[in-house]
C-alpha positions in Angstrom: -25.7 -7.2 5.1 -22.8 -5.3 5.2 -20.5 -4.5 1.6 -17.9 -1.9 1.8 -16.3 0.4 -1.5 -13.1 2.2 -1.2 -13.8 5.8 -2.4 -12.3 9.6 -2.7 -12.9 11.2 0.2 -14.7 13.8 -1.0 -17.6 10.8 -2.7 -17.6 8.7 0.4 -21.3 9.3 0.4 -22.0 9.8 -3.4 -24.1 6.9 -4.6 -25.2 8.3 -7.8 -22.8 6.4 -9.4 -21.8 8.9 -12.1 -18.1 8.1 -11.3 -18.8 4.6 -12.7 -20.6 6.1 -15.6 -17.9 8.7 -17.0 -15.5 5.7 -18.1 -17.4 1.9 -17.9 -15.8 -0.4 -16.5 -16.1 -4.4 -16.1 -19.7 -4.4 -15.0 -21.4 -1.0 -17.1 -20.8 0.7 -20.6 -19.4 4.4 -20.6 -22.9 6.2 -19.7 -24.7 3.7 -17.2 -25.0 5.1 -13.5 -23.8 2.3 -11.1 -21.9 2.3 -8.0 -19.3 -0.8 -6.7 -18.7 -2.5 -3.6 -18.0 -5.7 -1.5 -18.1 -7.9 0.1 -15.1 -7.6 2.5 -12.6 -4.5 3.1 -10.2 -6.7 1.3 -11.7 -7.7 -2.2 -12.6 -3.3 -2.2 -9.0 -2.4 -1.7 -7.9 -4.8 -4.3 -10.5 -3.6 -7.0 -8.8 -0.2 -6.8 -5.4 -1.4 -6.6 -5.3 -2.5 -9.6 -5.5 0.6 -11.0 -3.2 2.7 -9.3 1.4 2.9 -8.6 2.7 4.2 -6.1 3.5 7.3 -8.0 -0.3 8.4 -8.2 -1.4 6.9 -4.9 -4.0 9.9 -3.5 -3.8 10.4 0.6 -7.6 10.8 0.2 -9.1 7.4 -0.2 -11.4 6.5 3.1 -13.4 2.9 3.6 -17.0 3.3 3.1 -19.4 0.3 5.0 -22.6 0.3 3.3 -25.6 -1.2 4.9 -28.1 -2.8 2.3 -31.3 -4.1 4.5 -32.7 -7.7 4.4 -35.7 -6.4 3.0 -33.9 -5.6 -0.6 -33.1 -8.5 -2.9 -30.3 -9.3 -4.2 -30.0 -11.0 -8.0 -26.7 -13.3 -7.8 -24.6 -14.2 -11.0 -22.2 -17.5 -10.9 -19.3 -17.7 -12.6 -20.6 -20.6 -14.4 -22.7 -18.6 -16.8 -20.0 -16.4 -17.7 -17.5 -16.8 -20.8 -14.4 -17.8 -20.5 -12.2 -14.7 -20.3 -14.9 -12.7 -18.0 -12.5 -11.6 -16.4 -9.6 -10.2 -18.8 -8.3 -7.1 -18.7 -9.7 -4.9 -20.0 -13.1 -6.4 -19.6 -15.5 -7.6 -22.1 -18.1 -6.4 -24.0 -20.4 -9.6 -22.5 -19.8 -8.6 -18.7 -20.3 -4.7 -19.9 -23.8 -6.0 -21.3 -24.7 -8.1 -18.3 -24.5 -5.1 -15.7 -26.1 -3.0 -18.7 -29.2 -4.7 -18.2 -29.5 -5.2 -14.6 -29.4 -1.3 -14.5 -31.7 -1.3 -17.6 -33.9 -3.4 -16.3 -34.5 -2.4 -12.2 -35.8 -6.1 -11.1 -33.6 -5.4 -7.9 -31.2 -2.7 -6.8 -28.3 -4.9 -5.5 -26.5 -7.8 -8.2 -24.1 -10.2 -6.5 -21.1 -11.0 -8.9 -17.5 -12.4 -8.9 -14.9 -10.4 -8.0 -12.3 -10.8 -11.3 -9.6 -9.3 -9.0 -10.2 -11.9 -6.5 -11.2 -15.2 -6.9 -13.4 -17.0 -5.0 -15.1 -13.3 -3.6 -17.7 -11.1 -4.9 -18.7 -7.6 -6.2 -22.0 -6.3 -5.1 -22.9 -3.6 -8.0 -25.9 -1.0 -6.8 -28.4 0.3 -9.1 -28.1 4.3 -8.3 -31.5 4.4 -10.4 -33.5 2.0 -8.5 -36.2 2.8 -5.7 -34.8 1.0 -3.1 -31.3 2.5 -3.4 -32.8 5.3 -0.9 -32.6 1.8 2.1 -28.8 2.0 1.7 -27.4 3.7 4.4 -23.6 4.4 4.9 -23.2 3.4 8.1 -19.2 4.4 8.2 -16.6 6.5 6.6 -13.0 5.5 8.3 -9.5 6.9 6.6 -7.9 4.0 4.5 -4.5 4.8 4.0 -2.6 2.7 2.1 0.6 0.3 2.9 3.2 1.1 0.6 4.6 -1.9 1.2 1.8 -3.3 -1.6 3.3 -1.6 -4.5 7.2 -3.5 -3.7 
């Protein structure tokens, strides 16, 4: 399976999850390492765009394509199992606790969760501390300039 993440060029090959751990996010608390990816390029872009404005838009973004081998078990979370407001901004502690539990338990390397930004699409959370992380491969890194019309 292929998944995508939009990243600053300097972090394109970094699957440590340290960036997410610096601040915490929807699916991880501050201090919990996690790599965020999406089912396609469009939701990967949308997940980043909600945090940016035209004024602070960096010019060094790249789209990273990752291969998750079929041998890797993917844990799944249905939106039906989430409380109303799970997709609110700022993120709720419920989603962070769910993601933290995924990381701590190490039952699987990848966790498929609903996207809070693109309804009907999915994010794939990657546990950088799981032994199977070594099986994931960066397939392609492509310069990804944003079309400034997005901000009009």
